[in-house]
N, C-alpha and C positions, 0 to 999 in steps of 0.2 A: 358762666354764672358768677356774679360778683360775690364777694365775701358777705357773710351775714353775722350779726352780733346778737348774743343772748345775754341779758343781764344776769348777774350773779347776786344772790342774796347777801346781806351783811354777814361778815364773819364766816364766809363759805369755807368749809373744811375740804381742802383740795388733796390732802395727803392720802386719805383713804381712797379717793376716786382714782388718783394716779397709780396707787399701788395695785388696785383691782385690775386696771387696764394694762399693767406692765408685768404681769406674773410670769410671762414667757421670757426667760433669759436670752433666748435666741432672737427675740423680737421679729418673729417670722411675719406675723400679720398685724402687729402693733409696734410702733416705735415711739419711744419717749425721749425727748430732748429737752431737759429742764422741765418746764411746765407746758411744753407743746407736745400734744399727742397726735400721732398720725395712725389712722386705722384703715386697713385694706378691706374693701367690701365688694361683693357682686350685687349690683342692683339691676334687675331686669336682664341678667346675664352679662352686663357690662362692668368691666373692672374700674373701680373708683377708689381713690384715696381721699378720705375725709380728714381734714386737719382741724384740730381744736386747740387754740392757744389761750391759756388762762391768764387773764390780766387781773388787775386789782379788783375791779368790780364788774367785769364782763368777760365773756368768752368770745373770741373772734374766730369765726369758722369759715372754711372754704373747701372746695373739692377740686380734684384733678381727675378727669375722665379720659379713659383710653378709647380711641376709635370714634366713629360717628354714631349718632343716635340722639334720642331725646335727652335733654338735661334733666337730672333727677329733680323732683318737685321740692321746692324750698321748704314748704310747710312740713313735708315728710321728714326732711333732713333736720329741721329745727326740732321736731318731736323726738327724733332719734338722739340728737345730742343732749336734749334735756333729760331723757331717760338715762343716757350714759353717765351724766353728771349727777344723777340722783335727785333732780329738781322736781320730779312729779310728785314726790311724797314728802310733804312738809312735816318735819319732826316736832314742830312746836306743840300741837295738841297732845301728842304722846308725852312729851316732857312735862307739860303742865299737869297732866293727870297723875304722873308717877314720879315726880321729882322727890317726893318724900317716902317713896316705897322702900321698905327695909332691904329688899334684895337688889333692885336695880337703881334705886335712888343715888347711891354713891357713884355708880357708873355713869349715870346721866350727868351728875355734877362734873365729872372729869371729862366727859365726852359730849358736852352740850353742842347741839347742832349736827350731830352725826347723821349722815344720810346713807342711802343704799344705792350705790351705782349699779346700773344694769348693763347687761350685754347689749350690743347694738341691735340685735333682733331676737325675737322670742325663739326662733328656730335655732339660733346659735346657743342660747341658754339651754334649750332642751337637749340638744346633741352634746353639749358640754357636760350636762348633768348625767346623761347616759354613759358617756366616756369615763367620767370620774368615779363611777360607782365602785365602792369597796376596794379602791387602790389608793396609794399615796399620791400626793399632789405632783411630785416630780415625774412619776411615770404617766400620770394623767396628762400632763403638759406634753410629754414626749408623744403620746398617742394622738393628741390634738394636732400637733405639728405634722405628723405623718398623714392624718386625715386631710389637712389643708393642702398639703403638697400633692396628695393623690386626687382629690376631688375639686380643689379650688383652682384659682387662676392667678398668675403672677402679673402684677401691674408693671407698666413700663418703668416706673420709678423704683422698682425693686421689691416692694412689699407684696406679700401674697394676700389674696382676697379669700376670706372665709366662704366656703361653698354655700349656695342656696340649695333648697330641697331638690330642685330639678337635677343638679349635678350629682348629689349624693344618691338620689334615687336610681341613677344609671349604673351604680356599682352593684356587686353581688356580695353576699356574706363571705365568700371565698376571697374576694378582693381585700376585704378588711381583715380577714384572718391572716393574710400574708403580711399585714402591718402589725401583727401581734395583738389584735383585738380578740377577746374570747368569742366563741361561737355565739353565745347568748347576746353579747353586746353587738356583734356584727349583724345578727338577724334583726335586733331591735332597731338599730340605726337605719338600716335599709327600709324596714317596714314603716318606721315613722316618716322618713323622707318621702316614700312613695305615697303615703296618706296625705301628707302636707301638699305635695306637688299636685295630687289629683283633686285636692279640695275636700277630701273626706274628713280631714282634720284641719279645721280653720283656727289657727292659733290666735289670730287677731280678734276673732269673735269671742274668744274666751275672756277677753278683757272686760266685756260687758256683763259677765256672769258673776254670781256669788262665788266666793272661793270654794265652797263645798261642791257646787255644781261644776265649776271648772276642773276641780280635782277629779271628779267622777268622769268627765269627758276624757281626761288624759289617762287615767288608770284603766279605762276601758280598752286601751291599746295594749296588746300583749307585750310584756317586757317593761312597762312603766309602772313603778310602784309609788306609794305615797310620798316617799322622800323626793324622788325625781320630780313628781308632779308639783310639790310645794316649792322646791327650788326653782323650777321653771316659772311658776306663777310669781315668785318673788323677784328673781333676777331677769326674767324675760318680759313680764307684764307689769311689774311694780305694784303688785297687790299688797295692801297694808296688813292683812290679817292671815298670814301663812304660818302655820305651826311647824317649826323645824324640830319637833321633839325627837325625830329619828336621826338627827344629825349628830355625829359623834363629837364634833367640836362644841356644839351647843351644850350637849350633856356634860362634857368635860368642864365647860365654864360654869354650868349650874352646880356641878360638884364642888368646884373651888369656892363659888360664892356662898354656898350653903355650909361649907366646912365639913363635908362628908369625907369619910375615909375611903368609901367605895363609890364608883361612878354611879350617878343617878340613872335609873332605868328609864326606858321609853315611856312607860305608863306614868311614872311620877313626873317626868319631864313635861308630858302633856298637861298634867294637872297644874304644875307650876307656871307654865306658859299660858294656860287658859285664863289666868286672872288678868293678863295684859290685853285680852281681846277688847276692841277690834284693832289692836296695834301689835300683834304678835310678830310681824315681820321686823319691826324696829326693835323689839325686845331681843330677837335673835341677832340683829346687827350689833347691839351693844354687848351681847355675850361673846360674839366672835371677836369684837375689838378688844374686849377685856383680856383675851389670851395674848394678843399682841403687846398690850401694855405690860403684861406679866413676863414678857420675853419668851412666850411659848411658841 
């Protein structure tokens, strides 16, 4: 399949996108070389490496497939890359509405054009959210690497490919427990993978639902709480109005921005974020980014 090109908007902010996709210092399934990102994927059970090279005004993309089989659909790959680059959600309407907001206005002025990069697939976003619940980022990344090595597949080029639901569904909670996942996380990950693999939980179909309806569909699965659901809808499906009021980093940022001595609670965070509907996802993105600007 020949390379394909995706136009980039003017003043595209690449630093946050590249930082999001290079959080793993071991570069097990993602490798960053300057502004060229290589991502290992399993598509239809076939090991694929997707390359995204960011130019001045375009992203030049290509794939390397192991073995024989159908070539992945270019429209699907284009959609995937656009989501990975945060191109599905235009920040301009949000910024126009809230550029003078006393709380977020100063952040918008400093971070104009900020976008929300997504995981390559909704399943990856969901399983990452479950993995990272209530632990620090470094340990979450360690667990993610162990999961990839246990259930994923190594591409001939060296990168590992994140497992699809079918691969993870074949494991048992004891398998994941041996990787130092808690029992609750192990059971939830296997349960979710089995439901996605069987079609009982259709993540792609959630994209056409209202956020509250999609959240309900996710939290109906045992082990998935509101934070995991909202994170998945934001990072996996690019929904514009996800309230991350349960996120500790968002609450820390709100505490800083409001000048409070004590951390803002979940209830107050929900009220503060509520005024940014229907753009609460972008509000969360600006609050997350504010912590990086402050050196947090």
